[in-house]
N, C-alpha and C positions, 0 to 999 in steps of 0.2 A: 626678781626670783631671786631668791638665795641660793648661792653655791659654793660650797666650801666655808659656810658660815660668812660670806660676803654677799653686798646684795650688787646685782649686776642688770643691765638693760637687756632685752632679749629684741632683737630684731628681727621679724619674719620677712621672710623672702616677697618681692613685690613682682607683681606680672606686669609685664611692658607689652605695650600695645605697637606701637611703633618707634622705630630707630632711625634716625639721620644722622649718616657717618658721611666720610668722605675720601678720596685716595687721589691717585694720579691718573691710572690706565686701566679699565676694565675691559676682559676680552668679551667676544661673542657669548659665551658661558656664564657670563657676572664674576669670572676671578678676577679680582681687584689687586693692583701693586701701589706702591706709595712711594716710588723712586724720588718723586720730587718735593714730598711731604715735607712741611717744616718739624713738625711734632707727629709721632707715632700714636700718642695717647691711649685708648684701650679700645680701640676699633674693633679687633677680634672678640673680645671679652661681651662689648656691648651688641655685637650682632649675634651671637650665640644664644645670649640672655634671652634677648627678644623673640628671637626664632624658637627657642625652646619653650618659650611663653605662648608661643601661638602667634606672636605680631607678626608685623611686616617690616621689613629691611631694605631702606633705601638708599642708596650710596651715589653721590655726586662726585663724578670725577671729570678730568679735563679732556680725555680723548677715549677712544674705541678702539681695541685691536683685533684681528683677526683671530679667531679659536686656535690654540695651539702656538701662539708667538710669545707668551710671557714665559721665562723660565719659572718653572715649579717652585723654585726656592725663594723668588721674587714675590710671589702670591702672599699677601698678608690677608686678605679676606676671602675665602674660598667663594665661589658660586653656589654651592649648595645651602649658604645661609643668607644669600641676596635674591630679594625680590624683584626690585626695580633698580635701573641705572638711570643716572640725569646727567646728561653731557654739557658741561659749562665751559667752552674753550677759554674764557676770559678769566676762570678761577685764580683767585688773587692766593698766593702761599701764606700771606700773614694778613690781619689787619691793614698794616700799612706797607707792606712789599707787595709787589707785583711777581717777582722771582727774585731770588737771590741764592747761586747756586753753592755757595758757603754754607747755606742753613740746611741745604740737603745732604750734605756732606761730599760734595764733589770736590770741592778743593779746601785747601786750607788760606787764611790770608793772614796778613801781619797783624797782629795784635794792636799795633798801632793806629789802625783803621777804626777801632772800637772808640767811639766819640766819648771824651770824658766828661765827667759830669761838671755841671755848672758849679760854682763854688757860692755854695748857700749852708743853711743848716742843716739840709739833707746829706749834703757830701760829708758835712763834719761830722754827723752821725754815722755814714758809711765807712767813712775812713776810721772810727775808733770801733768800730766790728772789726773791722778787717785787720787791726792790730791783735785780735786774738786768734788769728791764723797761728799755726805751729806746723813746722816742717812735714809735708806728707800725709797732714790730717785728711781723712775723707769728709766733706762738708755737703750740707745742703743749703742751698739759697732759697728762700721762701718768696712769697709776692710781697709788694708795697715798697715800702724802704729799703727791704732788705735784698732787692734786685739790684740796685746801685752799687753793690759791693762787688759784684764782677767787673762793673768799669774800674772802680779804683784799683782791681788787683790787675788788670789791664794796662792800666795808667803807670803802676808803679813796679811792672815787669815780674809779679810774682806767680804768674797763674801756673807756671810749671812747678811751683814749690808745693803745690796742693794738689787735691782732687776735687774740683767743684762740683757736684750733681744739682739736678733739678728734678721734681716729682713728674715731670713730664717724662722722665726717662731717659736724661741724659748724663752721661759721664766723661769727665775731663773736658778740657777746653773753658771755654766762659759762657756762661747764660746770659741770654739779652735781657733788654731793661725796656719799658714804655711798651709802645703798642705793638713790638714784635715779643715780648717779653712771654717765656715759655719755649722758644726756640735757642738754638745756643750755637757758637763758632767753634772749629777746630776740636771736636769732640771725639774722644778715642771709642766709645762704642753708644750705641742707642736702643736703650731697651722698651718692650712694651709696658706701660705703664703700671700694670698690676704687678709685675717682677721686679720693678725698681720699689713697689711698695713693699715686696716679701722681704728684700734686703734692709729696707728700713724697720720695718715691723719687729725684724730679728736683732735689731741692735747694733748695725753695721756703721752708723755713723758716730764720727769724733767729735764732730762739731755742728749745730744746725743753728741758723742763722733766719730767725724770723722776726716779724712785726709784733707790735701789740696796739690795741685801743684804749683799754683800760687795765689796770692794776691794780690791786686790792694789797693792803697790809702784811700779807702772808706770802703774796708774790703769784698769786693767781692771777691767769690773763684771761681776758676776753679779746675776741676779733671777730665775732661773730655778729655784733649788732652795732651799727652806727646811728645812735639817736632812733630814730622811726624804722631806719633802713638796716633789713636783715640781709647778710650776704653770705651767710652758710660757712660752716669750719673746712671743708675741703680736705685736705690731707695734714692740717695743722696738728690735730692730735695724734694720730699716728707717729709723725714726725717729732714733736715735740715732747712727749711722754717716753720714747724710746731712744733717743739720742743721749750719749754720753753727758753731753753739755749744751746748754742752748744760750743763745746769744740774742736777747730780745731786744728790738730798735726801734725807736719812736722819737717823735718831738717830745718834749717836756710836757708842752700844754699844745691845745689842738685849736683850730679858730682864728686865722690872720696873724698868727705867728711870726715877727721879723727880727732877725738879728744883724748886728753888724760887728767886724773884726778890725781891731787897729794894733799890729805891733805883737800878735800872739795872744791876743785878749778879746775874750767874747763881751758884747752888751746887749742885752736886750732892749732893741729899739720899740717894740709894740708887743705886749704879751698877747699870747692866746686866749682866747675868751673862754675855753672849755679845759677843766682839771682832769688830768689822765690818771694820777694816783689818787684813788677813791676809796673809802671806807669799805666799801661793798660792791661786788659786782653781781648782777642778774644771771649772767650767761658766763658759765665757767667753761673754757675753751682749754685753759693748761692748769691743772691741778698741782698747785706746789706742795701740797701736804704729800701727794702721791708720789711725786717726784722725788723729795725728800726720803721716802719710805724706800723707793728704789736704788736710792745712793746715787742720784743725779744733781747735777748742778747747774745753776742758771744765773745770769747776770742782765740787767736792764741798762742798755746805753741810750743817751740823751745827747743832745748837742750840749748839755750845760752841766751834766752829772752822770755818773755811773753807779749803779745800785748793784746789790747782790743779794740773793735770798739765802737767809741763815737761820737756822732753826725756827722756822715759822715767822720769819720777820725779815723785813727789809734793811739793808744797811748800806748807808752810804760811803764809798770808797774813793770816788773821785769827783773832783770839782773843778769847772774850768776858770782858768785866769781871768779876772775881771768881776768874777759872778759872787753876788753878797749871799752867802748860805740864808739868813733868815729871810732877807727882800726877795730874792729871785728862786729859791728853791724851796723852803719850808713854808712860805706863805701860801705857796699852789699846791699844797699836798694835803689832802684831807685827813691826813694821820701824820704823826711825827714817826720818823725812820730813825732806826739809831744811827749815830755817825760814827764812822769808826775811829778809833784813837789814830789810826795811822791814815787818818784821810791826806791824799794825795792832789796835787793839782794835774789835769788832763795834760796831755802832751801839748806843747806851744805848737808845735809843727800843723796839730788839727787845725788851726785857726788862722793859716795862711794859705793863699791860692799857691805856692810852689809847690812841686811834688815832695812828698815825706822822704824818699827813699827807704821804701820799707823793707826793699830787697837786702839791704843792709842788716835790717832789722832780722830778718828770718835765718840770714846766715850766720849770724851771731848765734840765733836760736838752736839751730843745727849744729854750731859747734858744741855748744854748751849741754846738748843732749848728746852728744857723741862721748865727748868727755866722760858724761855720768854712766853712760852705757859701759864705757872701758873700765869704769872704777869698780862697777858692781861686777864686772867679769873679774877682774883681779879679786876682789874680797871674796868671789864662791872659787 
């Protein structure tokens, strides 16, 4: 439909027949608390939507308590919207973890306990993305390769220099990777997921770190479909189209890519089978023209190159040491990007297993920002 001279999609409300949720403890009236849950999610919103549709709400919990035992402030799903409670004493906290008290916010752990990423092309990408951090920036870490950025931040001891968030509702600390992805360590606050998106939708993010599957010549992105597999868009659109600056991360090609690193140089050992920078994408999950119109910026970080979206086109701004521009980059793109006249080499530290000392980089950025702020104050 057309609203204000622009074409919009209208999505009518859905009717829900059943909601299957989970919590930690239910009392005899069906009130549910979530004290040991790793992720708060949107349990209450789902229960309310289903109940208001005339549907059935089923909540799985770990244990049952007597009526009146739960503190009213601990109840996250009130019994008035719960129809059935299923008790499973062996309920796992995540796909990979039976129970970890730090996931539930019961204690803080040394970030040295966060397992560093294995040194490979995915870590190179996560490291280069982490170089985009600015002091005190409020950031979102998306799914896929971007989840590894939190592990890089922990390894480089810069978690306290930024504010990391994820769409599951965590603010601060270090979001986790792998099968525990979505949970977090040492967080400062945990919000119900809809409230986190209220913040994202309002433009509260300084930086968003997201993944990409395909990119077209304008810089629009598909993350919805992988070949014949449709995975959906999740919160990607909300985050990518409202953050001030987006860092899209991914390998340059897909399907069997292998790389090697020697003396700070990168070598493509085996090229991926599939191009990711293509002429046309069928599924637009991020619209570069819309972002440009809104005054937002984006870059694309890969293991061998960094590009940015500029005025309706992609521009190559960095290339890895040891990489041949024609053979290793342009040959594997379906279109020819602009090549910056100031084309730079990617930081050699990216291509060595040793720590990069990003904390010193962050302290230098903070000092420079402080000097700039003082100069502005003097001028005013």
